[in-house]
N, C-alpha and C positions, 0 to 999 in steps of 0.2 A: 504494500500500500503506499503511496506517495505521501510524504509530509504535505500538511497544508501550508500554502505560501502565507508568510506573516501578515501580509496584507489582507488576507481573507479571514483571519482569525477574529474572534471577538475582542474587543478592545476594553481594558480596565481603565477607567480614568481616574486618577488619583488627585483630587483637587486639594491643594495643600498651600500652607505658608510657612516660611521659614521661621517665624515669630511665634507660631502656633505650639504650645507645648503638648497638646494632646496629638499633633502631627508628629512630634518627636517621638511619642509613644507607639504610634501607628506604624511609621516607616519599618521598623523590625519586622512587625506582622506582614507587612507588604513585601519585604525582601523575601520572606519565607513562602509567602504565594508565588512570587516570581520563580522560585526554585521548583516548588511543589507542582506548579500548574504549567511548567515550561512546556510548549508545544501545543497548548490548549488556548492561549490568550496571549495577547501582548498588552504591556503596562505603560501608560503614557502619564506624566507627572505635569501638572499645569498649576502655576502659582496663581493664588487667588487675591493678593493685594489687600490682605486684611489690615495692614498699616501703611497704607500709600496714599499719596496726595494728601487731603485734609485730615486723614486719619493717622498719619505719621505722627509720632509724639515721642518725648523723653520716656525712658523706661520707669522714671520715678512717677509718672502720672498714673499708671496702673500697677504700681508695685505692691500695693497692699493686696490686690486680688491675686497678682501671680504668687505671692509668697504664700498665700493662703491655699492656692491650688496645687503648688508643687508637690506636697506629701501625697495627695490624692492621685495625682499622675504617676508618681512613682509606685504606690502601692498597686494602681490598677494595671499598669503596663510594664514594670519592671525596669525601665529607664532610670537614670540618676541624674540630678542636677548638680554640677560641680560647685565646689566652694568659690572659684573665680567668677562664676556667673552670679552667685549670691552676693558677692561684693560689688558686682557691677550694678546690680538692682537696688542695693542698699545706698550707694553713692548717688544714684538717681539722674545722672546727666547724659548717659549714653542715649543717642538718638535712634529710635527705631523706625526704619524706613523699608517697607517690604520690597521697593523698586530694586535695590541694590542686589540682594541675594536672588530676585528674579532674573536680573540681568545675567548673572552667573550661571543660573539653571538654564536659561534659554540658549547662551552660547555653548554650554556642554552638550545640550541636545544636538546642536549644529555640528560640532567638532567630533563627537564620540560616535564610531559607527558599530559600538559593540553593546548598545542598550544599557549603559552602566548610569543612566540619569538617575535612577531611584537610589542607587548607592550614593551618588554624589550628593543628592537632596538630604539624606541621613547625615552625611560626613558634614555638610554646611551646618546642621543642627547641632551636631556634636562640638563643632567649633565654638558655637554661641553657648549652648546650655551647659557643656562641660568645662570649656576652657575660657569661656567669658570673652572671646575674641570679637573684634569689630567687623560686622559684616558689610559695613560702608567702605571699608578699606580693600582695594582690589589685591593687595598683597596677602591679606588673610586667605584668599583662594590659592595661592601659589602652590602650597604643598598637596592641596587636594586635587588640583588640576595635574601637577606632576605625578601623582600616585596612580593616574589613568593614562599616563605616558603620553599626555596632550601637550602641545605647545603653549607654554605660558605667555610668550611675548604676544602670540596671535590671539590668545584669550584677553590679555589685558588691552590689545588695540580695540578689539570688538567690544569690550566692557565700556569703553569710554564713547563709543560712537552715539550720536543723537539717535540714530535709526534703531539702535538696540532698545533705547528706552521707550521709543514710539511702539516698537513691536511688543514690548512687555505690557505696556499701557493697553494695547489692543487685547492681550491675554487676559487681563484683569477684566476688561469688558465683556470678553466672550464668556468667563466664568460666571460673571454677574448675570448674564442673559440666560444661562442655565437655570437660575433661580436659587444658587446656593445660598443657604441661610447662616452656615458656620462651616468651620473646618475641624477635622478633615471630613469631606464628603467622597464617597466612592461609588462610581457609576459604571455598570456594565453596559456597553453598547454592542449590539450584534444587528447588523443590517440596519433597518430603520427602527429597531427597538431599543429602548433604554430602561434599565432595571437600577433603581437606587438601591445599593447593597448596604450602605452605612452612612448615617450621620453621627459623626463622634466616633470614638474609639470602640473597637470591638476585640476581644481575644480571638487569638488565631483560630481556635477550634469553631467558635462560633461563625466567625466569617468564612472559613473554609466550607463550612456546611452550607451557608446561604448561597456562596458563590457556586458550589456545585449544582445546587438546586437551579439556580438561575441559568447556568450553562445548559442543563437539560431542558429547561424551558424554551430557551432560545433556539436549541436544536429541533425542537418538534416542528 
């Protein structure tokens, strides 16, 4: 039996934002899905722009909420928030703008032929949530890009282009048109059909069961 071309496979849309703590907990689930469901679907990661434009703000503005939510995210998902991130939040001045990490994700999507965008998305969140690094600084992405054996100079050149910013803002608008209320949201697209599988975090076993059911329904 011939393998199904990737373009004909159902597509799992992972609507994510680099500043979303629940996405940080969901990305390892999605990485496992990518492995376990290989050959049965493709995964696309789209940035939602949770803190873009007028919503961009200093971390101090929402730190009270974030600080309260971190233990809940850790218990539910198994990810950890690092001391460096907690110090960043307590200081309160770091400026959170979803456009910069969305630019990074957009460029890796263009440069990487091996489908490792999901791994890069999680690595970006580890840089922030574990190590407290600045996602607005292009050099934060250098080791992450080099880990994929991609050309950082070309990455940095594209990162600065106005066209990249315009493309990312169109991506935010496209996600908004889908009607996403929050992140993460995960949708299975098969032909003209769409199935919302998750609004928020789901443990792997629950998500995999729902995904298996949706794939079976889509194949009917």
